[in-house]
FIVO-513538 format. One record per residue (C-alpha): residue number from 1; residue in one letter; x, z, y. Coordinates in nm, 2 decimals. Each point is the difference from the previous one (the first is absolute). Layout:
<n NUM, res A, east X, up Z, north Y>
...
//
This chain:
<n 1, res X, east 22.57, up 13.86, north 0.78>
<n 2, res X, east -0.36, up 0.05, north 0.09>
<n 3, res X, east -0.20, up 0.06, north -0.32>
<n 4, res X, east -0.35, up -0.06, north 0.15>
<n 5, res X, east -0.20, up -0.30, north -0.12>
<n 6, res X, east 0.14, up -0.33, north 0.12>
<n 7, res X, east -0.14, up -0.35, north 0.05>
<n 8, res X, east 0.18, up -0.29, north -0.17>
<n 9, res X, east 0.11, up -0.28, north 0.22>
<n 10, res X, east 0.06, up -0.33, north -0.19>
<n 11, res X, east 0.23, up -0.25, north 0.18>
<n 12, res X, east -0.09, up -0.36, north -0.04>
<n 13, res X, east 0.16, up -0.15, north -0.31>
<n 14, res X, east 0.08, up -0.37, north 0.03>
<n 15, res X, east -0.01, up -0.25, north -0.29>
<n 16, res X, east 0.31, up 0.02, north -0.21>
<n 17, res X, east 0.27, up -0.26, north 0.05>
<n 18, res X, east 0.02, up -0.26, north -0.28>
<n 19, res X, east 0.33, up 0.13, north -0.12>
<n 20, res X, east -0.09, up 0.37, north 0.01>
<n 21, res X, east -0.20, up 0.21, north -0.25>
<n 22, res X, east -0.30, up 0.15, north 0.17>
<n 23, res X, east 0.01, up 0.38, north -0.02>
<n 24, res X, east -0.31, up 0.19, north -0.11>
<n 25, res X, east 0.08, up 0.27, north 0.25>
<n 26, res X, east -0.15, up 0.01, north 0.35>
<n 27, res X, east 0.20, up 0.08, north 0.30>
<n 28, res X, east -0.15, up 0.30, north 0.18>
<n 29, res X, east 0.07, up 0.29, north 0.22>
<n 30, res X, east -0.22, up 0.31, north -0.01>
<n 31, res X, east -0.09, up 0.18, north 0.32>
<n 32, res X, east -0.19, up 0.31, north 0.09>
<n 33, res X, east -0.37, up -0.02, north 0.07>
<n 34, res X, east -0.09, up -0.17, north 0.33>
<n 35, res X, east -0.12, up 0.33, north 0.15>
<n 36, res X, east 0.35, up 0.15, north -0.07>
<n 37, res X, east 0.20, up -0.28, north 0.15>
<n 38, res X, east 0.14, up 0.00, north 0.35>
<n 39, res X, east 0.05, up -0.34, north 0.17>
<n 40, res X, east 0.36, up -0.11, north 0.03>
<n 41, res X, east -0.04, up -0.05, north 0.38>
<n 42, res X, east -0.05, up 0.38, north 0.03>
<n 43, res X, east 0.33, up 0.08, north -0.15>
<n 44, res X, east 0.19, up -0.09, north 0.32>
<n 45, res X, east -0.19, up 0.26, north 0.19>
<n 46, res X, east 0.12, up 0.29, north -0.22>
<n 47, res X, east 0.22, up 0.25, north 0.19>
<n 48, res X, east 0.28, up 0.05, north -0.25>
<n 49, res X, east 0.27, up 0.24, north 0.09>
<n 50, res X, east 0.37, up -0.04, north -0.11>
<n 51, res X, east 0.13, up 0.27, north -0.23>
<n 52, res X, east 0.36, up 0.11, north -0.04>
<n 53, res X, east 0.23, up -0.20, north -0.23>
<n 54, res X, east 0.19, up 0.22, north -0.23>
<n 55, res X, east 0.34, up -0.10, north -0.13>
<n 56, res X, east 0.05, up -0.06, north -0.37>
<n 57, res X, east 0.31, up 0.01, north -0.22>
<n 58, res X, east 0.25, up -0.27, north -0.08>
<n 59, res X, east 0.10, up -0.04, north -0.37>
<n 60, res X, east 0.38, up -0.03, north 0.01>
<n 61, res X, east 0.03, up -0.15, north -0.34>
<n 62, res X, east -0.24, up -0.29, north 0.04>
<n 63, res X, east 0.06, up -0.06, north 0.37>
<n 64, res X, east -0.37, up -0.01, north 0.05>
<n 65, res X, east -0.25, up 0.27, north 0.09>
<n 66, res X, east -0.15, up 0.27, north -0.21>
<n 67, res X, east -0.37, up 0.03, north 0.08>
<n 68, res X, east -0.19, up 0.32, north -0.09>
<n 69, res X, east -0.31, up -0.23, north -0.03>
<n 70, res X, east 0.13, up -0.27, north -0.24>
<n 71, res X, east -0.34, up -0.02, north -0.16>
<n 72, res X, east -0.29, up -0.20, north 0.15>
<n 73, res X, east -0.06, up 0.04, north 0.37>
<n 74, res X, east -0.30, up 0.19, north 0.12>
<n 75, res X, east -0.36, up -0.13, north -0.03>
<n 76, res X, east 0.00, up -0.10, north 0.37>
<n 77, res X, east 0.26, up -0.27, north -0.06>
<n 78, res X, east -0.08, up -0.35, north -0.12>
<n 79, res X, east 0.21, up -0.31, north -0.10>
<n 80, res X, east -0.07, up -0.36, north 0.09>
<n 81, res X, east 0.17, up -0.26, north -0.22>
<n 82, res X, east 0.02, up -0.34, north 0.17>
<n 83, res X, east -0.03, up -0.27, north -0.27>
<n 84, res X, east -0.16, up -0.29, north 0.18>
<n 85, res X, east 0.30, up -0.20, north 0.10>
<n 86, res X, east 0.05, up -0.36, north -0.12>
<n 87, res X, east 0.38, up 0.01, north -0.05>
<n 88, res X, east 0.06, up -0.33, north 0.16>
<n 89, res X, east 0.38, up 0.05, north 0.04>
<n 90, res X, east 0.03, up 0.01, north -0.38>
<n 91, res X, east -0.22, up -0.29, north -0.08>
<n 92, res X, east 0.29, up -0.23, north -0.10>
<n 93, res X, east 0.13, up 0.26, north -0.24>
<n 94, res X, east -0.34, up 0.08, north -0.15>
<n 95, res X, east -0.10, up -0.36, north -0.06>
<n 96, res X, east 0.33, up -0.07, north -0.17>
<n 97, res X, east -0.01, up 0.31, north -0.21>
<n 98, res X, east -0.37, up 0.02, north -0.09>
<n 99, res X, east -0.12, up -0.35, north 0.07>
<n 100, res X, east -0.25, up 0.13, north 0.25>
<n 101, res X, east 0.02, up 0.22, north 0.31>
<n 102, res X, east -0.07, up 0.36, north -0.05>
<n 103, res X, east 0.04, up 0.27, north 0.28>
<n 104, res X, east 0.30, up 0.21, north -0.08>
<n 105, res X, east -0.19, up 0.33, north -0.02>
<n 106, res X, east -0.16, up -0.12, north -0.32>
<n 107, res X, east 0.33, up -0.10, north -0.16>
<n 108, res X, east 0.24, up 0.19, north -0.23>
<n 109, res X, east 0.36, up -0.08, north 0.11>
<n 110, res X, east 0.17, up 0.27, north -0.21>
<n 111, res X, east -0.12, up 0.24, north -0.27>
<n 112, res X, east -0.36, up -0.01, north -0.11>
<n 113, res X, east -0.20, up 0.08, north 0.32>
<n 114, res X, east -0.10, up -0.21, north 0.29>
<n 115, res X, east 0.09, up 0.09, north 0.36>
<n 116, res X, east -0.36, up 0.11, north 0.06>
<n 117, res X, east 0.00, up 0.22, north -0.31>
<n 118, res X, east 0.32, up 0.17, north 0.12>
<n 119, res X, east -0.16, up 0.06, north 0.34>
<n 120, res X, east -0.31, up 0.14, north -0.15>
<n 121, res X, east 0.21, up 0.24, north -0.21>
<n 122, res X, east 0.16, up 0.12, north 0.32>
<n 123, res X, east -0.34, up 0.04, north 0.17>
<n 124, res X, east -0.14, up 0.19, north -0.29>
<n 125, res X, east 0.30, up 0.24, north 0.02>
<n 126, res X, east -0.07, up 0.06, north 0.37>
<n 127, res X, east -0.38, up 0.02, north 0.02>
<n 128, res X, east -0.15, up -0.07, north -0.34>
<n 129, res X, east -0.23, up -0.28, north -0.09>
<n 130, res X, east -0.30, up 0.16, north 0.16>
<n 131, res X, east 0.16, up -0.03, north 0.35>
<n 132, res X, east 0.17, up -0.34, north -0.04>
<n 133, res X, east -0.16, up -0.32, north 0.13>
<n 134, res X, east 0.14, up -0.34, north -0.10>
<n 135, res X, east -0.07, up -0.29, north 0.25>
<n 136, res X, east -0.01, up -0.34, north -0.17>
<n 137, res X, east -0.10, up -0.35, north 0.10>
<n 138, res X, east -0.32, up -0.11, north -0.17>
<n 139, res X, east 0.16, up -0.31, north -0.15>
<n 140, res X, east 0.26, up 0.22, north -0.16>
<n 141, res X, east -0.23, up 0.24, north -0.17>
<n 142, res X, east -0.02, up -0.13, north -0.35>
<n 143, res X, east 0.38, up 0.01, north -0.03>
<n 144, res X, east -0.01, up 0.35, north 0.16>
<n 145, res X, east -0.25, up 0.14, north -0.25>
<n 146, res X, east 0.18, up -0.14, north -0.30>
<n 147, res X, east 0.31, up 0.19, north 0.09>
<n 148, res X, east -0.13, up 0.35, north 0.09>
<n 149, res X, east -0.10, up 0.29, north -0.20>
<n 150, res X, east -0.38, up 0.05, north -0.01>
<n 151, res X, east 0.01, up 0.31, north 0.21>
<n 152, res X, east 0.13, up -0.21, north 0.30>
<n 153, res X, east -0.32, up -0.21, north 0.00>
<n 154, res X, east -0.15, up 0.28, north 0.21>
<n 155, res X, east 0.26, up -0.05, north 0.28>
<n 156, res X, east -0.03, up -0.38, north 0.07>
<n 157, res X, east -0.12, up -0.13, north 0.34>
<n 158, res X, east -0.01, up -0.38, north 0.01>
<n 159, res X, east 0.04, up -0.18, north 0.33>
<n 160, res X, east -0.23, up -0.31, north 0.01>
<n 161, res X, east 0.28, up -0.19, north 0.18>
<n 162, res X, east 0.36, up 0.07, north 0.09>
<n 163, res X, east 0.03, up 0.09, north 0.37>
<n 164, res X, east 0.36, up 0.14, north -0.01>
<n 165, res X, east 0.12, up 0.35, north -0.02>
<n 166, res X, east -0.20, up 0.17, north 0.28>
<n 167, res X, east -0.34, up -0.06, north -0.16>
<n 168, res X, east 0.16, up 0.08, north -0.33>
<n 169, res X, east 0.07, up 0.35, north 0.13>
<n 170, res X, east -0.30, up 0.07, north 0.22>
<n 171, res X, east -0.25, up -0.10, north -0.27>
<n 172, res X, east 0.10, up 0.27, north -0.24>
<n 173, res X, east 0.04, up 0.24, north 0.29>
<n 174, res X, east -0.37, up -0.05, north 0.07>
<n 175, res X, east -0.08, up 0.10, north -0.36>
<n 176, res X, east 0.22, up 0.31, north 0.02>
<n 177, res X, east -0.15, up 0.09, north 0.33>
<n 178, res X, east -0.34, up 0.00, north -0.16>
<n 179, res X, east 0.12, up 0.28, north -0.22>
<n 180, res X, east 0.25, up 0.18, north 0.21>
<n 181, res X, east 0.05, up -0.10, north 0.36>
<n 182, res X, east 0.29, up 0.24, north 0.04>
<n 183, res X, east 0.20, up -0.12, north -0.30>
<n 184, res X, east 0.37, up -0.06, north -0.01>
<n 185, res X, east 0.07, up -0.35, north -0.14>
<n 186, res X, east 0.31, up -0.14, north -0.17>
<n 187, res X, east 0.03, up -0.38, north 0.00>
<n 188, res X, east 0.20, up -0.17, north -0.28>
<n 189, res X, east 0.06, up -0.37, north -0.03>
<n 190, res X, east -0.03, up -0.11, north -0.36>
<n 191, res X, east 0.27, up -0.27, north 0.00>
<n 192, res X, east 0.31, up 0.20, north 0.09>
<n 193, res X, east 0.28, up 0.12, north -0.23>
<n 194, res X, east 0.12, up 0.36, north 0.02>
<n 195, res X, east 0.24, up 0.19, north -0.21>
<n 196, res X, east 0.02, up 0.29, north -0.09>
<n 197, res X, east -0.37, up 0.10, north 0.01>
<n 198, res X, east 0.05, up 0.37, north 0.04>
<n 199, res X, east 0.21, up -0.02, north 0.32>
<n 200, res X, east -0.24, up -0.25, north 0.15>
<n 201, res X, east -0.30, up 0.23, north -0.07>
<n 202, res X, east 0.18, up 0.30, north 0.13>
<n 203, res X, east 0.05, up -0.18, north 0.34>
<n 204, res X, east -0.37, up -0.10, north 0.01>
<n 205, res X, east -0.09, up 0.36, north -0.06>
<n 206, res X, east 0.22, up 0.10, north 0.29>
<n 207, res X, east -0.17, up -0.27, north 0.22>
<n 208, res X, east -0.34, up 0.14, north -0.10>
<n 209, res X, east 0.11, up 0.34, north 0.12>
<n 210, res X, east 0.10, up -0.15, north 0.33>
<n 211, res X, east -0.34, up -0.17, north 0.04>
<n 212, res X, east -0.17, up 0.32, north -0.08>
<n 213, res X, east 0.21, up 0.19, north 0.25>
<n 214, res X, east -0.02, up -0.26, north 0.27>
<n 215, res X, east -0.33, up -0.18, north -0.06>
<n 216, res X, east 0.03, up -0.21, north 0.32>
<n 217, res X, east 0.31, up -0.18, north -0.15>
<n 218, res X, east 0.03, up -0.28, north -0.24>
<n 219, res X, east 0.30, up 0.05, north -0.24>
<n 220, res X, east 0.19, up -0.31, north -0.11>
<n 221, res X, east 0.26, up -0.01, north -0.27>
<n 222, res X, east 0.31, up -0.21, north 0.10>
<n 223, res X, east 0.29, up -0.13, north -0.21>
<n 224, res X, east 0.36, up -0.02, north 0.11>
<n 225, res X, east 0.08, up -0.38, north 0.01>
<n 226, res X, east 0.30, up -0.18, north -0.14>
<n 227, res X, east -0.08, up -0.34, north 0.15>
<n 228, res X, east -0.15, up -0.15, north 0.31>
<n 229, res X, east -0.32, up -0.08, north -0.18>
<n 230, res X, east -0.25, up -0.21, north 0.19>
<n 231, res X, east -0.29, up 0.03, north -0.25>
<n 232, res X, east -0.04, up 0.38, north 0.05>
<n 233, res X, east -0.14, up 0.21, north 0.28>
<n 234, res X, east 0.26, up 0.21, north 0.18>
<n 235, res X, east -0.04, up 0.36, north 0.13>
<n 236, res X, east 0.23, up 0.13, north 0.28>
<n 237, res X, east 0.03, up 0.38, north -0.06>
<n 238, res X, east 0.04, up 0.23, north 0.30>
<n 239, res X, east 0.07, up 0.37, north 0.05>
<n 240, res X, east -0.06, up 0.26, north -0.27>
<n 241, res X, east -0.33, up 0.19, north 0.00>
<n 242, res X, east 0.10, up 0.24, north -0.28>
<n 243, res X, east 0.01, up -0.02, north -0.38>
<n 244, res X, east -0.21, up 0.05, north -0.31>
<n 245, res X, east 0.16, up 0.08, north -0.33>
<n 246, res X, east 0.34, up -0.09, north 0.15>
<n 247, res X, east -0.12, up -0.35, north 0.11>
<n 248, res X, east 0.02, up -0.07, north 0.37>
<n 249, res X, east -0.30, up -0.12, north 0.20>
<n 250, res X, east 0.08, up -0.22, north 0.29>
<n 251, res X, east -0.19, up -0.16, north 0.29>
<n 252, res X, east -0.05, up -0.37, north -0.01>
<n 253, res X, east 0.13, up -0.18, north 0.31>
<n 254, res X, east -0.05, up -0.36, north -0.12>
<n 255, res X, east -0.18, up -0.20, north -0.27>
<n 256, res X, east 0.06, up -0.37, north -0.06>
<n 257, res X, east -0.18, up -0.19, north -0.27>
<n 258, res X, east 0.21, up -0.28, north -0.16>
<n 259, res X, east 0.25, up -0.05, north 0.28>
<n 260, res X, east 0.21, up -0.32, north 0.04>
<n 261, res X, east 0.36, up 0.00, north -0.12>
<n 262, res X, east 0.16, up 0.12, north 0.33>
<n 263, res X, east -0.25, up 0.28, north 0.03>
<n 264, res X, east 0.05, up 0.11, north -0.36>
<n 265, res X, east 0.38, up 0.01, north 0.05>
<n 266, res X, east -0.05, up 0.21, north 0.31>
<n 267, res X, east -0.24, up 0.24, north -0.18>
<n 268, res X, east 0.25, up 0.03, north -0.29>
<n 269, res X, east 0.28, up 0.09, north 0.24>
<n 270, res X, east -0.21, up 0.25, north 0.19>
<n 271, res X, east -0.11, up 0.21, north -0.30>
<n 272, res X, east -0.34, up -0.16, north -0.06>
<n 273, res X, east -0.18, up 0.06, north -0.33>
<n 274, res X, east -0.21, up -0.23, north -0.21>
<n 275, res X, east -0.37, up 0.08, north 0.00>
<n 276, res X, east -0.14, up 0.05, north -0.36>
<n 277, res X, east -0.36, up 0.02, north 0.12>
<n 278, res X, east -0.03, up 0.32, north -0.20>
<n 279, res X, east -0.20, up 0.22, north 0.24>
<n 280, res X, east -0.14, up 0.35, north 0.02>
<n 281, res X, east -0.25, up 0.09, north 0.27>
<n 282, res X, east -0.33, up 0.16, north 0.07>
<n 283, res X, east -0.31, up -0.22, north -0.01>
<n 284, res X, east -0.09, up 0.09, north 0.36>
<n 285, res X, east 0.34, up -0.12, north 0.12>
<n 286, res X, east -0.01, up -0.32, north -0.19>
<n 287, res X, east -0.35, up -0.07, north 0.13>
<n 288, res X, east 0.10, up 0.08, north 0.35>
<n 289, res X, east 0.30, up -0.23, north -0.01>
<n 290, res X, east -0.23, up -0.28, north -0.13>
<n 291, res X, east -0.25, up 0.06, north 0.28>
<n 292, res X, east 0.28, up -0.02, north 0.25>
<n 293, res X, east 0.18, up -0.31, north -0.14>
<n 294, res X, east -0.28, up -0.21, north -0.16>
<n 295, res X, east -0.32, up 0.13, north 0.16>
<n 296, res X, east -0.21, up -0.30, north -0.09>
<n 297, res X, east 0.09, up 0.03, north -0.37>
<n 298, res X, east -0.07, up 0.37, north 0.00>
<n 299, res X, east -0.34, up -0.05, north 0.15>
<n 300, res X, east -0.09, up -0.22, north -0.30>
<n 301, res X, east 0.12, up 0.28, north -0.24>
<n 302, res X, east -0.20, up 0.26, north 0.19>
<n 303, res X, east -0.31, up -0.22, north -0.02>
<n 304, res X, east 0.06, up -0.03, north -0.38>
<n 305, res X, east 0.07, up 0.37, north -0.08>
<n 306, res X, east -0.37, up 0.11, north 0.00>
<n 307, res X, east -0.08, up -0.24, north -0.28>
<n 308, res X, east 0.26, up 0.16, north -0.24>
<n 309, res X, east -0.19, up 0.16, north -0.29>
<n 310, res X, east -0.32, up -0.18, north 0.07>
<n 311, res X, east -0.17, up -0.30, north -0.16>
<n 312, res X, east 0.11, up -0.21, north 0.30>
<n 313, res X, east 0.37, up 0.05, north -0.05>
<n 314, res X, east 0.08, up -0.32, north -0.19>
<n 315, res X, east -0.18, up -0.22, north 0.25>
<n 316, res X, east 0.15, up 0.19, north 0.29>
<n 317, res X, east 0.35, up -0.04, north -0.15>
<n 318, res X, east -0.04, up -0.38, north -0.03>
<n 319, res X, east -0.14, up -0.02, north 0.35>
<n 320, res X, east 0.29, up 0.21, north 0.13>
<n 321, res X, east 0.26, up -0.23, north -0.14>
<n 322, res X, east -0.18, up -0.31, north 0.13>
<n 323, res X, east 0.08, up 0.12, north 0.36>
<n 324, res X, east 0.31, up 0.21, north -0.05>
<n 325, res X, east 0.31, up -0.13, north 0.17>
<n 326, res X, east 0.33, up 0.00, north -0.18>
<n 327, res X, east 0.26, up 0.25, north 0.12>
<n 328, res X, east 0.33, up 0.12, north -0.13>
<n 329, res X, east 0.03, up 0.38, north -0.01>
<n 330, res X, east 0.37, up 0.00, north 0.09>
<n 331, res X, east -0.02, up -0.25, north 0.29>
<n 332, res X, east -0.34, up 0.09, north 0.14>
<n 333, res X, east -0.01, up 0.37, north -0.05>
<n 334, res X, east 0.35, up 0.16, north -0.07>
<n 335, res X, east 0.18, up -0.21, north 0.25>
<n 336, res X, east -0.24, up 0.11, north 0.27>
<n 337, res X, east 0.00, up 0.37, north -0.09>
<n 338, res X, east 0.36, up 0.13, north 0.06>
<n 339, res X, east -0.12, up 0.32, north 0.16>
<n 340, res X, east -0.18, up 0.10, north -0.32>
<n 341, res X, east 0.27, up -0.10, north -0.25>
<n 342, res X, east 0.26, up 0.22, north -0.17>
<n 343, res X, east 0.24, up -0.11, north -0.27>
<n 344, res X, east 0.16, up 0.16, north -0.30>
<n 345, res X, east 0.29, up -0.18, north -0.17>
<n 346, res X, east -0.04, up -0.07, north -0.37>
<n 347, res X, east 0.32, up 0.13, north -0.15>
<n 348, res X, east 0.14, up -0.02, north -0.35>
<n 349, res X, east -0.26, up -0.27, north -0.09>
<n 350, res X, east 0.06, up -0.37, north -0.07>
<n 351, res X, east -0.28, up -0.19, north 0.18>
<n 352, res X, east -0.08, up -0.37, north 0.03>
<n 353, res X, east -0.31, up -0.20, north 0.08>
<n 354, res X, east 0.11, up -0.26, north -0.26>
<n 355, res X, east -0.09, up -0.29, north 0.23>
<n 356, res X, east 0.24, up -0.24, north -0.16>
<n 357, res X, east 0.15, up -0.08, north -0.34>
<n 358, res X, east 0.34, up 0.10, north 0.13>
<n 359, res X, east -0.12, up 0.35, north 0.10>
<n 360, res X, east -0.16, up 0.06, north -0.34>
<n 361, res X, east 0.32, up -0.10, north -0.19>
<n 362, res X, east 0.24, up 0.19, north 0.23>
<n 363, res X, east -0.22, up 0.32, north 0.01>
<n 364, res X, east -0.03, up 0.01, north -0.38>
<n 365, res X, east 0.37, up -0.06, north -0.04>
<n 366, res X, east 0.07, up 0.31, north 0.20>
<n 367, res X, east -0.17, up 0.21, north -0.27>
<n 368, res X, east 0.14, up -0.20, north -0.29>
<n 369, res X, east -0.32, up -0.19, north -0.08>
<n 370, res X, east -0.09, up -0.37, north -0.04>
<n 371, res X, east -0.33, up -0.15, north 0.11>
<n 372, res X, east -0.23, up -0.12, north -0.27>
<n 373, res X, east -0.01, up -0.35, north 0.15>
<n 374, res X, east 0.31, up -0.21, north -0.06>
<n 375, res X, east 0.15, up -0.01, north 0.35>
<n 376, res X, east 0.11, up -0.31, north 0.16>
<n 377, res X, east 0.36, up -0.02, north 0.11>
<n 378, res X, east -0.05, up 0.13, north 0.35>
<n 379, res X, east 0.24, up -0.25, north 0.15>
<n 380, res X, east -0.12, up -0.30, north -0.21>
<n 381, res X, east -0.34, up -0.13, north 0.13>
<n 382, res X, east -0.02, up -0.26, north -0.28>
<n 383, res X, east -0.02, up 0.25, north -0.29>
<n 384, res X, east -0.35, up 0.11, north -0.10>
<n 385, res X, east -0.15, up 0.31, north -0.15>
<n 386, res X, east -0.15, up -0.05, north -0.34>
<n 387, res X, east -0.35, up 0.12, north -0.07>
<n 388, res X, east -0.07, up 0.28, north -0.25>
//
């Protein structure tokens, strides 16, 4: 991390919601001095050259990979944690359980940590707090601050309004680009369940190695499906391009976000994988794909980027979100970028996006756990969940 003097950037803090305790902390992200920063738009012009991918070793006892670099990734790698979702699919459960709706990333379903806290722990193991950015929605911030350790206050970027997942990814990319336009970036949704952690992080480290070796590719993590799920994105893997640490890297020949039932059955039969939206890619590649797929949106971000680290930033961010269109990263970017996608299968890891009460209960049952809420009888719509 650059140790030269830095300017503090304070994101706008909204008034606390009536039922939330207002945190004394301020959300902020520190950047290099303006003279040291390089505009994000210049990142796509860099002539990065691929380097060789070296094979690693498979650990025969765990069935996973043994990485010689199991510690934090190098200081050119950053993690973006996506925590701005509204969790609408779980609204019925949350209102029965808690009496009010709360996005699932802020909830503790088992154990003592929220889903967001678990995701931040993973990010810290990958890139450290100093290279982790957490993207939240402004109206969620008081809840967010009450549930984080104080050292994570430095990592919060608040979106003034929710504009779906594409802006939620490109906004923190603009901030990272102001520090390191050639960075490798890992994207982690904060509302997914994964177990065990070590195998999951080992696969991510392998994906980062692929992104470093082939910086023109975006690496997706896919999961072997057991049902014809219509609420997930689907990846159609193609021919092998090689392997890293014993994990095969494949071309992507098709991508379908939330297919209908017939399409989902066809994808299941043909060997499709569920998309986890866990991604590793170079910043120039992500920015290039954004320019190609959603050029009007990217022009807004490029107009905003010079204000980062200046006294005009807060006003510029509000103005940006006044005009920014909504766009889904999977539908509007990934689905249009097959030539730039590769996929690694997430093996020996139990993964679920926990988009329904049934999925939460069934997933935890598979590891011998019971959710903290009192689950309804899945097949009995008349039974309710008591509040805590």
